[in-house]
C-alpha angles and dihedrals in degrees: 000000000000118000129188094253091055096046093061089066093050091047092057092053100062094107119045137167125256113290118267090204124067112267120252105253104171106113124213101238102176130040118245106243107154114072121203107258102197106103126214102247101173112071118225115215101182128035115248114270092003122112117231109268121246115259115257123242115288114276134193088271093061116156115253140181116225127188111195105156148326124354141105092266139003120277116254110220100191137051092219091241104181092236101030104023095168098056122100129006124254094216094053128079111176116216100183145351127215107194115194115180131173102199129205095206097192095049096040091231135116146188112232143196113184126184115204113190108196144161107235122194107255091222090074127062098202132068116215124203132175110250125158134173103010136079121240115220103187140005126193128186113207089340099311125104112259132196114249141170134201110221115178107306094344134093109208115195125193112228122213113257091239097048118124128229093273116060137169114224113197110197123192119194146134125231141188098186117201124211106271141184126232123230086261089065097250129111116271133168135035118349127197120220134179102290097355149008145243136203129234108186108170118143107354107344102108093074089060092070105010131051101232149132089268101197131104093235093069115073123183142164119260142211121188122198106180123177117201135158118285112277094031119111129217125201122187138158121293133010125348106242098171134002115219111261130164094358097315120131128259106244124202123176122203109193096175115082118248138165124250096258091066096056113131115204120159125169127184147065099337141131119230113201141175111252095190123241139292123216114231123216088254091056098256119139111234111206116220121210120175136192124207136164109281113282095003105098092119091058092056101036094095090060092045089053090062092066098079091051094050091042093056092044094052094044090057089057107031103029130249118345102270102212136063101242147008141189146154125252117196106194144170097269133127116291116259094033124118131159133191095228103179116275094353118051120215121231135172110251088217092067091057105055123138128198094232135008111248095016097145092179094066108088124217102259131237097262093047093050090046094052095046093049095043096053094043090051089054090066085073098032111046103001105051089034113024130193116269090213133011088251085070092062091119088072085066107033105030092051095043089049092050089049091053090054091048088056094044088052090049092056091041098245091123138012106239097212093047091047093050092047091054091048092047089054089055090052096058093099129026148132101228132057119221091234096051107042125180125222088260095049105036091096095032140092097294092058097041122029093003090049092051086064089062091051092048091050090052090052091053092044096056103023132244099283095050093040098054092040087054092052092048090046092049092054097037095052099040108035110139094026140091115236141188131236087247090060090053091049091050091051090048089055092048099045100040098038087221125125099238099173094106091044094056092043089054100041111021102033101034124094094211117041131213117277093237135041119242110280117255 
């Protein structure tokens, strides 16, 4: 994700002095096509040689234990995530969501019926979901009415004594979601636009319009059935099954599992069009589907045409594209905002204006190239492999930021070594380590530009061949899962054969970094 506050840093770093360090000259001569297939099966909960961080001050998402009825033990309503301890539920593993909305576009409200198919630990007799800011009218479990209670930001559902591990919760409600801010101080939730709306769920916005297990560790498949007035378009993750005609719903099916924060849902006056397919290095066909303001495809085509170039460049470095599809969605959102919604990245149309259609002399500018590259890179780092906790956000943002700089160096908009040297200088003093973010810093400098310094240092520490093999192995062996920083560190040890404990202590878990990068 790129947010406005982060982009101001990148924008100031366009011009840099000559690099003090020697440039990296080792070319990548062959694409990486064979991912490592041995998965990491033992979760790591604490990084090697790093003491467990102290818990932050209590927030409004504080974990709680609520006992509302029968059962062998109370229902835990939070996963005790260090940054968002109240999100998710340890007894719940969602398998799939069916999201049915009938949207009043002008009012920004909707009536909803949502099916949540989940495996619920049989030792508890309640099912807990995150739900904030709307009133639930009815809950059914496997087709039968079920008692429920809304307590704070939680929906607690009583399960029948004879229910099995897998249950289907059908939740009926109506909502008029207001624009809201996350505990990190950035907008999250459902946002009304002129003639439509869009959602921005990272890190805790889904629960504001959707009852869900709103945590990145829980991935599920999705089906969206969205009814809107004739002439209004709906874009959501996955494949278009049915476009809304004559009052019928728009239906999108997402067969690849994803967490709630990566949901893409855009409603309004847009055109959805087939962008053809790209061929991955492993032979897979990657379907492209794009969204543009109605009648304006020509204005945005030049940006769409950058995707194949960036796609090929990243595949050579990170391995085959790990998902089934991709696309760009240029929507009526605030300028400076972009989000890696899975399989179709979200951009503000106002960041991608050109002075004249067909003006081939006007180059795509620095910010536009940065945004396009950053969100595409997230399909590897964050979408294919998601963070197990929000403390692992560097696995998303630091790697996507480094990827954006690799691309900007490739097209000669920056010099990578000079850029990293400037950023390292800015990391000499600080209060927050990249590997242990706070709520205030998780979408700040230490996770983005400051975190890319850590990734660059790792590359220099182990060398190009080992570094890019590690990245391809990380994606190839963990696609479809959520992983910890400890799991990445373990894989780095295994694949490079280097004891990297001191490195990660010094670079990832330190507030002030060394004055010089590791020597090549």
